[in-house]
C-alpha positions in Angstrom: 123.7 149.1 72.3 120.2 148.9 71.2 119.1 146.9 68.1 115.8 146.3 66.1 116.1 143.4 64.1 113.9 141.5 62.0 113.3 137.5 62.3 110.9 134.7 61.0 108.8 132.1 62.6 107.0 129.6 60.7 106.5 131.9 57.6 105.6 134.9 60.0 108.2 137.9 60.1 108.5 139.9 63.2 110.8 142.4 64.6 112.5 142.7 68.1 113.5 145.5 69.8 116.0 145.3 72.6 117.1 148.2 74.6 120.8 149.4 75.1 120.5 148.6 78.8 119.7 145.0 78.4 121.6 142.3 80.0 121.5 138.8 79.8 120.5 137.4 83.2 118.5 140.2 84.4 114.8 139.4 83.4 113.0 142.2 81.7 109.1 142.8 80.7 108.1 141.9 77.0 105.7 144.2 75.2 104.1 142.3 72.3 102.5 144.9 70.0 100.1 143.9 67.3 99.7 146.3 64.5 96.4 147.2 62.5 95.5 146.6 59.0 97.8 148.2 56.4 100.4 148.4 58.9 103.8 146.8 59.5 106.2 146.6 62.5 108.4 149.5 61.3 105.2 151.8 60.8 103.7 150.9 64.2 106.9 151.4 66.2 107.1 154.7 64.9 103.7 155.9 65.2 103.4 154.2 69.0 106.9 155.4 69.8 107.1 152.3 71.9 110.7 151.9 71.0 111.6 155.0 72.7 109.5 154.3 76.0 111.2 150.5 76.0 114.5 152.5 75.8 113.8 154.5 78.8 112.2 151.9 80.8 114.4 148.8 79.6 112.0 146.3 78.3 111.9 144.4 74.9 109.5 145.2 72.3 108.1 142.1 70.1 106.2 143.3 67.1 104.7 140.2 64.9 103.8 140.9 61.4 100.7 139.4 59.4 102.1 139.3 56.0 99.4 140.1 53.6 101.4 138.0 50.9 101.6 135.0 53.2 99.9 131.8 51.8 96.8 133.0 49.9 95.4 129.4 49.6 94.8 129.2 53.3 92.5 131.9 54.3 92.9 131.9 57.9 96.3 132.8 57.3 96.0 135.3 54.4 94.6 138.9 54.2 95.2 141.3 51.5 95.5 144.4 53.9 97.6 142.7 56.1 95.0 142.4 58.9 94.9 139.9 61.8 92.0 137.7 60.8 90.3 138.0 64.3 86.9 137.4 63.2 87.7 133.9 61.7 86.8 131.0 64.3 90.2 129.4 63.5 92.0 132.1 65.1 89.7 132.0 68.4 91.2 129.2 70.4 94.4 127.8 72.2 97.0 125.8 70.4 95.6 126.9 66.9 95.9 129.5 64.6 97.5 132.9 64.6 97.3 132.7 68.6 99.7 129.9 68.4 102.2 131.1 66.1 102.4 134.4 68.3 102.6 132.2 71.4 105.5 130.4 69.6 107.4 133.4 68.7 107.1 134.5 72.4 108.7 131.0 73.4 111.5 131.7 70.9 112.2 135.1 72.4 112.3 133.6 76.0 114.9 131.0 74.8 117.1 133.9 73.7 116.6 136.7 76.1 115.9 136.9 79.8 112.0 137.7 80.0 110.0 137.7 83.2 107.2 135.6 82.6 105.0 137.6 85.0 105.5 140.6 82.7 104.7 139.6 79.2 101.7 141.9 77.9 100.1 142.3 74.7 98.3 145.3 72.9 97.2 146.4 69.5 95.4 148.6 67.3 92.0 147.7 65.5 92.5 144.1 64.1 95.4 143.8 66.3 93.5 144.8 69.3 91.1 142.2 68.8 93.9 139.7 68.2 95.5 141.0 71.6 91.8 140.2 73.5 91.6 136.9 71.7 95.6 136.1 73.3 94.1 137.2 76.9 91.5 134.4 76.3 93.6 131.7 74.9 96.6 132.2 76.7 95.9 133.8 80.1 98.8 131.6 81.7 101.4 133.8 79.1 99.9 137.1 79.2 99.9 139.4 82.5 97.7 142.3 81.0 96.1 143.4 77.5 95.6 146.6 75.9 92.9 147.3 73.3 93.1 150.3 71.0 90.1 150.7 68.8 89.3 147.2 69.2 86.4 144.6 69.9 85.2 142.0 72.3 86.3 138.4 72.0 84.6 136.2 69.7 82.3 139.2 68.8 81.1 138.4 65.2 80.1 134.5 66.3 77.9 135.8 68.9 76.8 138.6 66.3 75.5 136.2 63.6 75.8 132.6 65.2 77.2 131.6 61.7 80.4 131.3 59.7 82.0 134.8 60.1 83.1 136.7 57.0 85.0 139.6 56.4 81.5 141.5 55.5 79.9 140.3 59.0 83.3 141.4 60.6 82.8 144.9 59.0 79.0 144.8 60.2 80.2 144.2 64.0 82.8 146.9 63.6 80.1 149.3 63.0 77.2 148.1 64.9 78.7 146.3 67.9 78.2 142.8 68.8 74.9 141.6 69.8 75.3 140.6 73.4 78.8 141.5 74.9 77.9 139.5 78.3 77.9 136.5 75.9 81.1 137.0 74.6 82.3 137.0 78.4 80.9 133.7 78.9 82.6 132.6 75.8 85.9 133.9 77.0 85.3 132.3 80.4 85.0 129.0 79.0 87.6 129.3 76.4 90.1 129.9 79.2 89.6 126.3 80.4 91.9 125.3 82.9 94.1 128.3 82.5 91.4 130.7 83.5 92.4 133.6 85.8 91.3 137.5 86.1 93.2 139.6 83.4 94.0 143.3 83.7 92.6 145.3 80.5 93.0 148.7 79.6 91.1 150.0 76.5 91.5 153.0 74.5 88.8 154.3 72.0 88.2 157.6 69.7 84.7 159.1 70.2 84.8 159.8 66.5 85.9 156.5 65.3 84.0 155.6 62.3 86.1 152.4 61.5 85.3 150.7 64.8 82.2 152.3 66.5 83.1 153.5 70.0 80.4 151.0 71.3 82.8 148.3 70.7 85.4 149.7 73.2 82.6 149.6 75.7 81.6 146.2 74.8 85.3 145.3 75.4 84.7 146.4 79.1 81.4 144.6 79.7 83.0 141.5 77.8 86.0 141.4 80.3 84.2 142.4 83.1 81.8 139.5 82.6 84.7 137.3 82.1 86.6 138.2 85.3 83.2 138.4 87.2 82.9 134.5 86.2 86.4 133.6 87.2 85.9 135.1 90.7 83.0 132.7 91.0 80.2 135.1 90.2 76.7 133.8 88.9 74.6 135.6 86.1 75.6 138.9 84.6 78.1 141.2 86.3 77.8 144.7 87.3 79.9 146.4 84.9 80.1 149.8 86.5 83.1 152.0 87.0 84.3 152.5 90.6 85.9 156.0 89.6 85.5 158.4 86.9 88.1 160.8 86.0 87.6 163.6 83.1 90.5 165.8 81.8 92.2 167.3 78.8 95.7 166.0 77.3 97.4 167.3 74.6 94.5 169.4 73.3 92.0 166.2 73.4 89.5 165.8 76.2 88.9 162.4 77.8 87.3 160.5 80.3 89.0 157.6 82.2 86.8 154.8 83.5 88.5 152.6 86.4 86.8 149.4 87.2 87.5 147.3 90.4 87.4 143.5 90.9 85.4 142.3 94.1 88.5 143.0 96.2 88.5 146.4 95.2 91.5 146.4 93.1 91.7 148.1 90.0 91.7 145.9 87.0 90.3 147.4 84.1 90.2 150.9 82.7 88.5 152.4 79.6 89.7 156.0 78.0 87.4 157.6 75.6 88.7 160.3 74.0 86.9 163.3 72.5 87.2 164.3 68.6 89.4 161.3 68.1 88.8 158.8 65.2 90.4 155.6 64.5 93.7 156.3 65.7 96.4 155.6 68.2 96.2 158.2 71.0 99.0 160.6 71.4 101.2 158.9 68.9 103.8 160.3 66.4 103.0 161.4 62.9 105.7 159.3 61.7 103.7 156.4 61.6 100.0 155.9 60.2 96.7 155.8 62.2 98.1 158.1 65.1 96.5 161.3 66.5 99.5 163.2 67.9 96.8 164.9 70.3 95.1 163.5 73.3 96.7 161.2 76.2 99.6 159.2 75.3 98.5 155.8 75.1 101.9 154.1 74.9 102.8 155.5 78.6 99.7 155.0 80.0 99.9 151.3 78.9 103.2 150.6 80.4 102.1 152.5 83.6 98.7 150.3 83.8 100.7 147.0 83.1 103.7 147.9 85.4 101.6 148.5 88.5 99.9 145.6 88.2 100.6 142.5 90.7 100.0 139.3 88.8 99.7 137.1 92.1 96.5 139.4 93.2 94.4 138.4 90.0 95.6 134.5 90.2 92.2 132.5 90.9 
C-alpha cells in the first residue's frame, strides 16, 4: 500500500511518497522535489504528478518544505513567501544552511528505506530549481543528476553584483540573468572541492517566462557546461554548443530540445525551451499551482533522463 506521510527534521517539514510496490531490501531510486515560492509539498505533488509516476516506476519521492513561518529571526532560514533562499551565501556551501538540512533529511530516509545511493536525484521549480543546482554543486557525491525548471545558475547573484546579495538583487538577476555564467561555472567547480565530478543536468524553461527570464535557463546550461568541462580537465572557457537539436510539438506546445555531450560524446545535458509557456511546470496538472497542462510532460522526461544516466561514466 502506498503512503504519503509528513515528517520533521531540524524544524523543517517534509513529505515522503512511498509506492505500493516498495519492499525493504530492494533498493529503489529517490527523487527529491523542491517546490517553488508560495507552494508546499501537497501542491507541488499535485501539480507535477510525480507521485503517480513514482507509483508506476517504483521509486520514492521526497518533498522538503521551506516553511515560511520558520524562525523569522534567522533570515537565512526564513522567507515570507516560502521560497528557498538560493541567493544567500549562507546557502551556497557544503555542510551549511539549507543544503545541509536537505542532505540531513536524505540521510534519515536512507536509514529507514532501501535507497540506491547511485540513484538519488533532485529537481525543482523556480527557487526550488535554483536550490537544486546548489545541491548539485555542494553535494555532487550524493546526487546523480539534477533538474532545473525555470531556475538559475549556481551563485548567480554573487557573480552579478560581487556584494552581499538581497532579495532585490535576486529579482534583478531573475529578470536580467547573471553577468557571467562561465564565472558561475568556475565557482561551482571550486565549491565541489574533493567531491567534484561531472553532473548530468536537464533544464526546462518557458520562452514567455516573465518571472525568471529564459536567459537564465540558457545560462544554467553554460554554467554546468563550464563546470563539467573543468572537471574533465579542460582549460579556459568551454564550447557550450549542442550536439543535437530536436524541434517538435507536444500537447499543443512547440518546443526545442538541445542535447549536449561530454568530451567522450556521451549525452550529459539537455535544455528544453517551451514556446508560449510562462513560469510553469510543463505538462503538469491544473490541480497544482504554477503548472501548464500543455507542452512536454516534464516529470516523465526528467525520469527518463535520470534513469538512463550511468553514474560510472561521469566519475572522474
